C-alpha positions in Angstrom: 10.1 3.7 -22.6 8.7 1.5 -19.8 5.0 1.2 -19.3 3.8 1.1 -15.7 2.5 -2.2 -14.5 -0.3 -2.8 -12.0 1.4 -4.2 -8.9 -1.6 -6.4 -8.2 -0.5 -8.6 -11.1 2.5 -9.6 -9.0 1.3 -9.6 -5.4 -1.6 -11.1 -3.5 -2.0 -7.9 -1.4 -5.1 -5.9 -1.7 -6.4 -2.8 0.2 -5.9 -1.9 2.9 -2.5 -3.7 2.9 -1.4 -2.7 -0.6 1.5 -0.3 -0.2 2.5 0.1 -3.9 0.6 1.7 -6.7 2.5 0.8 -9.8 5.7 -0.9 -11.0 7.7 1.6 -13.0 10.5 -0.7 -14.0 11.0 -4.5 -13.7 13.6 -6.9 -14.9 15.2 -10.0 -13.5 17.5 -8.0 -11.1 15.8 -4.7 -10.5 12.4 -3.2 -9.6 11.2 0.3 -9.2 7.8 1.2 -7.8 5.7 4.3 -7.0 3.3 4.9 -4.1 1.1 7.9 -3.3 0.5 8.1 0.5 -3.1 8.8 1.2 -4.7 10.1 4.4 -6.7 6.9 5.0 -3.6 4.6 4.8 -3.4 2.3 7.8 0.3 3.3 8.4 -0.4 7.0 8.5 -0.3 8.5 12.0 -0.9 12.3 12.5 -0.3 12.9 8.8 3.0 10.9 8.7 3.7 7.6 7.0 5.3 5.6 9.8 8.3 3.3 9.7 6.3 0.1 9.4 4.7 1.5 6.3 8.0 2.3 4.7 9.2 -1.2 5.5 6.0 -2.8 4.1 6.3 -0.7 0.9 9.9 -1.9 0.5 8.9 -5.6 1.1 6.1 -5.4 -1.5 8.4 -3.8 -4.0 10.9 -6.6 -3.5 8.3 -9.3 -3.6 7.2 -8.2 -7.1 10.5 -9.1 -8.6 10.4 -12.7 -7.4 6.6 -13.1 -7.1 6.2 -12.7 -10.8 7.2 -16.3 -11.5 4.4 -17.6 -9.4 1.6 -15.6 -11.1 2.7 -16.1 -14.7 4.3 -19.1 -16.5 7.2 -18.9 -18.9 4.9 -17.9 -21.8 3.3 -15.0 -19.9 0.0 -16.9 -19.3 -1.5 -16.2 -15.9 -1.4 -19.2 -13.5 -4.8 -19.8 -11.9 -5.5 -21.1 -8.4 -2.1 -20.0 -7.2 -1.7 -18.3 -3.8 1.6 -16.9 -2.6 2.6 -16.2 1.0 5.7 -14.2 1.9 7.6 -13.3 4.9 10.4 -10.8 5.7 13.0 -13.1 7.2 15.6 -10.4 7.9 16.2 -6.7 7.7 19.9 -5.7 7.6 21.5 -2.3 7.9 18.1 -0.6 8.1 18.4 3.2 8.1 15.3 5.4 8.1 16.5 8.9 7.4 13.1 10.7 7.2 9.4 9.9 7.1 7.1 11.1 4.3 3.8 12.8 4.8 0.3 12.3 3.4 0.1 13.2 -0.3 3.8 12.5 -0.8 4.7 10.2 -3.6 7.6 7.9 -2.9 9.7 5.9 -5.3 11.2 2.6 -4.1 14.0 0.8 -5.8 15.4 -2.7 -5.2 18.3 -4.6 -6.7 18.5 -8.4 -6.4 21.6 -9.4 -4.5 21.1 -13.2 -4.3 18.3 -15.7 -4.9 17.8 -19.4 -4.1 14.9 -21.1 -5.9 13.4 -24.3 -4.5 10.4 -26.3 -6.0 7.7 -24.2 -4.3 9.6 -21.4 -2.6 12.2 -18.6 -3.2 14.6 -17.1 -0.8 16.1 -13.8 -1.9 18.2 -10.9 -0.6 17.6 -7.4 -2.0 19.3 -4.1 -1.6 16.6 -1.3 -1.3 16.0 2.4 -1.0 13.0 4.6 -0.8 13.1 8.2 -2.0 11.0 11.3 -1.9 12.2 13.4 -4.8 16.0 13.1 -4.4 15.9 12.6 -0.7 16.6 9.1 0.7 13.9 8.1 3.2 15.0 4.4 3.8 17.8 2.2 2.9 18.3 -1.5 3.9 18.9 -5.0 2.8 15.9 -7.3 3.0 15.7 -11.1 3.0 12.4 -12.5 1.8 10.9 -16.0 1.9 8.1 -16.5 -0.7 6.2 -19.8 -1.0 3.6 -20.9 -3.5 0.4 -22.6 -2.2 -2.2 -24.1 -4.5 -5.8 -23.2 -3.9 -8.2 -26.0 -3.5 -11.3 -23.9 -4.1 -12.8 -24.4 -7.6 
């Protein structure tokens, strides 16, 4: 049985830009998250969670699988004074089939396709889908660039 993990342990995002509530499953090659769409979400328009919100939810889901290494060392100890920036470098084969509404809970799943790790950055490609119950909302392949920066504030 998997215990849900607070996504804020793996992402620098905070409200109002946090588009994932919890990580349901996480390993080296797969991540699954859950997100309840609330009325005050910045990507809600007329009661509908718009396309940009689905894409941001997907990117944050994907980032958690590779962002983990920057926030925790090999022993699971939290790294202090670490900041991470990330960019979507490409979206491929994006298909948005439907848009969820306020109070819908979506599940987003991503599988690692490839990863290149440099000294202070990671490039990865992930295959993703977002679902509402058994209905596919979004499917795509996403490329992310994630870079570690060290905070100089003490």
